[in-house]
C-alpha positions as CSV (number, residue, x, y, z in Angstrom):
1,X,165.3,178.9,-67.4
2,X,167.7,178.7,-64.4
3,X,168.8,182.5,-63.4
4,X,171.4,181.5,-60.3
5,X,174.1,178.3,-60.1
6,X,173.2,175.4,-57.4
7,X,176.1,177.4,-55.6
8,X,174.7,180.6,-55.7
9,X,171.1,179.3,-54.4
10,X,173.4,177.5,-51.7
11,X,175.3,180.3,-50.7
12,X,174.4,182.0,-47.4
13,X,176.8,184.7,-46.7
14,X,175.8,187.6,-44.8
15,X,172.8,185.8,-43.6
16,X,171.7,185.5,-40.1
17,X,171.5,182.3,-38.2
18,X,169.5,181.0,-35.0
19,X,170.5,177.2,-34.5
20,X,168.6,175.6,-31.2
21,X,169.9,173.0,-29.2
22,X,173.2,173.7,-31.4
23,X,176.3,172.3,-29.0
24,X,176.1,168.6,-29.7
25,X,174.8,166.4,-32.4
26,X,172.4,167.4,-35.0
27,X,172.5,170.9,-34.2
28,X,175.9,171.1,-33.9
29,X,176.1,169.7,-37.1
30,X,173.5,171.9,-38.8
31,X,175.5,175.2,-37.5
32,X,178.6,173.3,-39.1
33,X,176.8,173.5,-42.6
34,X,175.1,176.4,-42.2
35,X,178.4,178.5,-41.4
36,X,180.4,176.3,-44.1
37,X,178.5,178.5,-46.7
38,X,178.8,181.4,-45.2
39,X,176.2,182.1,-42.6
40,X,176.8,184.0,-39.3
41,X,175.8,181.3,-37.4
42,X,174.1,182.2,-33.1
43,X,174.7,178.7,-31.1
44,X,171.7,178.2,-29.0
45,X,172.8,175.9,-26.2
46,X,171.7,175.6,-22.5
47,X,175.4,174.0,-21.9
48,X,177.3,177.2,-22.9
49,X,180.6,174.9,-22.9
50,X,179.1,172.7,-25.7
51,X,177.9,175.9,-27.2
52,X,181.2,177.1,-27.6
53,X,182.9,174.3,-28.7
54,X,180.5,174.1,-31.4
55,X,181.8,177.9,-31.9
56,X,185.4,176.9,-32.0
57,X,184.7,174.1,-34.8
58,X,183.2,176.9,-36.7
59,X,185.8,180.0,-36.1
60,X,189.3,177.1,-37.2
61,X,187.0,176.8,-40.8
62,X,187.2,181.3,-40.7
63,X,183.1,180.7,-39.9
64,X,181.5,182.9,-38.1
65,X,179.5,181.9,-35.2
66,X,179.0,183.6,-31.3
67,X,178.2,181.0,-28.7
68,X,174.7,181.8,-26.5
69,X,173.4,180.3,-23.7
70,X,170.0,180.0,-23.4
71,X,166.6,177.5,-22.0
72,X,164.6,176.4,-25.3
73,X,161.4,176.1,-23.1
74,X,161.9,180.0,-22.1
75,X,159.8,182.8,-24.6
76,X,161.8,184.8,-22.2
77,X,164.8,183.5,-23.6
78,X,163.3,183.4,-27.1
79,X,163.1,187.0,-27.5
80,X,166.5,187.8,-25.7
81,X,168.1,185.2,-28.6
82,X,166.4,186.7,-31.4
83,X,167.1,190.2,-30.4
84,X,171.1,189.3,-29.8
85,X,170.8,187.7,-33.2
86,X,169.4,190.8,-34.5
87,X,172.0,193.0,-33.0
88,X,175.5,190.6,-33.6
89,X,174.8,190.0,-37.2
90,X,172.4,193.3,-38.5
91,X,169.3,190.4,-39.8
92,X,167.6,187.2,-38.5
93,X,167.0,184.8,-42.1
94,X,167.4,181.7,-40.8
95,X,165.8,179.6,-37.2
96,X,167.0,176.2,-37.1
97,X,164.6,174.8,-33.9
98,X,166.5,172.2,-33.3
99,X,166.5,171.3,-29.6
100,X,164.6,168.8,-28.0
101,X,164.0,165.8,-25.4
102,X,163.0,162.7,-25.5
103,X,163.2,160.5,-21.9
104,X,161.6,157.4,-22.4
105,X,158.8,156.8,-19.9
106,X,155.7,154.3,-19.7
107,X,152.3,156.0,-20.5
108,X,151.5,154.6,-16.6
109,X,154.6,156.1,-15.4
110,X,154.5,159.5,-17.0
111,X,153.9,162.4,-14.2
112,X,152.7,165.3,-14.9
113,X,156.0,167.3,-14.4
114,X,157.9,164.9,-16.8
115,X,155.1,165.5,-19.3
116,X,155.2,169.4,-19.1
117,X,158.9,169.4,-19.7
118,X,158.5,167.8,-22.2
119,X,156.1,169.3,-24.4
120,X,157.8,172.7,-23.0
121,X,161.2,172.1,-24.2
122,X,159.7,170.0,-28.0
123,X,156.5,172.3,-28.4
124,X,156.3,175.5,-26.8
125,X,159.6,176.4,-27.7
126,X,159.7,175.6,-31.5
127,X,156.8,178.3,-31.1
128,X,158.2,181.3,-29.2
129,X,161.8,181.3,-30.9
130,X,159.2,180.8,-34.2
131,X,157.7,184.1,-33.1
132,X,160.1,185.8,-32.0
133,X,162.2,185.3,-35.3
134,X,159.5,185.6,-37.1
135,X,158.8,189.0,-35.9
136,X,162.7,190.0,-36.6
137,X,162.5,188.8,-40.3
138,X,159.1,190.7,-41.1
139,X,160.6,193.8,-39.9
140,X,163.2,193.6,-41.5
141,X,161.4,192.8,-44.6
142,X,163.6,190.2,-46.0
143,X,161.1,186.8,-45.5
144,X,163.3,183.8,-43.8
145,X,163.3,180.4,-43.4
146,X,162.2,178.9,-40.3
147,X,163.5,175.2,-40.3
148,X,161.9,173.1,-37.7
149,X,163.4,169.6,-36.3
150,X,160.4,166.8,-35.8
151,X,160.6,163.1,-35.1
152,X,159.4,160.1,-36.9
153,X,157.7,159.8,-33.9
154,X,155.7,162.4,-34.9
155,X,154.1,160.0,-37.9
156,X,154.2,157.0,-36.0
157,X,154.7,156.1,-32.5
158,X,158.0,154.0,-31.2
159,X,156.3,153.1,-27.3
160,X,157.0,154.7,-24.2
161,X,156.8,157.8,-25.3
162,X,153.7,159.3,-25.6
163,X,154.8,162.9,-23.9
164,X,157.2,162.7,-26.6
165,X,155.4,161.7,-29.6
166,X,152.7,164.2,-28.8
167,X,155.4,167.0,-29.0
168,X,156.7,166.1,-32.5
169,X,153.0,165.5,-33.6
170,X,152.5,169.1,-32.2
171,X,155.8,170.5,-33.8
172,X,154.2,168.9,-37.2
173,X,151.1,170.5,-37.3
174,X,152.3,173.9,-36.1
175,X,155.0,173.6,-38.7
176,X,151.8,173.8,-41.3
177,X,150.0,176.6,-39.5
178,X,152.5,178.8,-39.2
179,X,153.5,178.3,-42.8
180,X,150.2,179.5,-43.7
181,X,150.5,182.5,-41.5
182,X,154.1,183.8,-42.6
183,X,153.8,183.2,-46.3
184,X,152.6,186.8,-46.9
185,X,155.7,187.8,-45.5
186,X,158.4,185.6,-48.1
187,X,159.2,183.8,-44.5
188,X,159.0,179.5,-45.5
189,X,158.1,177.2,-42.4
190,X,159.3,173.1,-42.8
191,X,160.1,170.5,-40.8
192,X,162.4,167.5,-41.4
193,X,161.3,163.9,-39.6
194,X,165.0,161.7,-38.4
195,X,164.4,158.2,-37.5
196,X,167.3,157.3,-35.8
197,X,169.9,159.4,-35.6
198,X,173.3,158.5,-33.4
199,X,173.6,161.7,-31.5
200,X,174.8,161.5,-27.9
201,X,171.6,162.8,-26.9
202,X,169.8,159.2,-28.5
203,X,172.5,157.2,-26.9
204,X,171.2,158.4,-23.4
205,X,167.7,159.3,-23.9
206,X,168.4,162.7,-23.9
207,X,167.7,162.8,-19.9
208,X,169.4,160.1,-18.6
209,X,166.8,157.3,-19.4
210,X,169.5,155.0,-21.3
211,X,168.1,153.6,-24.7
212,X,168.1,149.7,-24.6
213,X,170.0,147.5,-26.9
214,X,166.3,146.1,-27.5
215,X,165.3,149.3,-28.5
216,X,168.1,149.7,-31.1
217,X,167.8,146.4,-32.5
218,X,163.9,147.3,-33.2
219,X,165.0,150.3,-35.4
220,X,167.7,148.7,-37.4
221,X,165.8,145.7,-38.0
222,X,163.4,148.5,-39.9
223,X,166.0,150.4,-41.8
224,X,166.3,149.4,-45.6
225,X,169.8,151.5,-45.6
226,X,170.8,148.9,-42.6
227,X,172.5,151.7,-41.1
228,X,172.0,154.8,-38.6
229,X,171.7,157.7,-39.7
230,X,174.4,160.5,-38.8
231,X,173.8,164.0,-37.6
232,X,174.9,165.5,-40.9
233,X,172.5,163.4,-42.6
234,X,169.8,165.7,-41.2
235,X,172.1,168.8,-41.5
236,X,172.2,168.4,-45.0
237,X,168.9,168.3,-45.6
238,X,168.4,171.4,-43.2
239,X,170.8,173.5,-45.0
240,X,168.5,172.6,-48.6
241,X,165.8,173.8,-46.6
242,X,167.4,176.8,-45.6
243,X,168.7,178.3,-48.8
244,X,167.1,179.5,-52.0
245,X,167.2,176.3,-53.3
246,X,164.0,175.4,-51.5
247,X,162.3,178.7,-52.1
248,X,159.0,177.7,-53.5
249,X,158.8,175.1,-50.4
250,X,156.6,175.8,-47.0
251,X,154.7,173.9,-44.5
252,X,156.1,170.8,-45.8
253,X,157.8,167.6,-43.6
254,X,161.2,165.9,-45.1
255,X,161.2,162.1,-43.5
256,X,165.3,161.6,-43.0
257,X,164.9,158.1,-42.1
258,X,166.8,155.7,-43.9
259,X,163.2,154.1,-45.2
260,X,162.0,153.4,-41.9
261,X,158.5,154.0,-42.2
262,X,158.4,152.2,-45.5
263,X,158.5,149.1,-43.0
C-alpha cells in the first residue's frame, strides 16, 4: 500500500546534487529538473561561464545552485568537487555523471591520444567521480542515487566511434558492478542510454568533428517516433532515477532512444 504521494517521492528538498557537464545540453537540462524539485545543485563543467549560465537559470526560478569548474577526467577534481558539494550543501545525495565527448574517428585513423582522451573523460571520470561521491554518501549514512549517462552506442555501434562505443559499454558494465558493491550502503547506481538527442555537443561531435547530414539522416530513418530526442527527455528520466520513485531499482539501464534500437 502506498504511503507517500508521487509528489512526495519526487521532492528533493534538502538534497545535495552534483551534475557533471551541466553547462549545456543534457547536463543543463538535468540540473534544471533537479533544482525544480528542490535539490541544491553543484553545476560542474570545464567551461565555467557555461556552468554559470545554468546556475543563472536555476536562480531565476528561486532554486539553489553553485557553478564549479572541473575536469571530468581528473580524479583530483572529482575529490575536490565532492568535497565542495559536502561543504556547501552539508551532504551529497545525488551524482549524475553526464560529462562526455564523442569525436568521430574511423578506427584506422584513431590515435592513442584520442583513445585515451575519450576513455579518460567517458569512463575513468565516471568511476572516480562516483568513488568520490560514494565516499561522502557512505560517511553521511543516508544512502544516495548515482545516475550515469551511457549511450545506445554502448549496445549497438554507430560506426567511426569505436573509442566512444568502448567507453559507453564500459559505463554500462561499471554501473552494474558499482550497484552490486554499493547496494549495502543504500546507494543505487543506474544508467541511461540516450539515442539521438538534439544538443550543441551532438551537432558538433562534442569535440569539433561535425556530425554529417548523412549520419543524422541514418539515425532519423530508424527512429519509430520520428524525431530526435530533446535534452529534457533524458532529464526527466534522470529525475526519476534520482528520486525515491526508483528506490528499488539499481544496476539498471533505461534506454531512451525513441525506439531506435527496435529497427
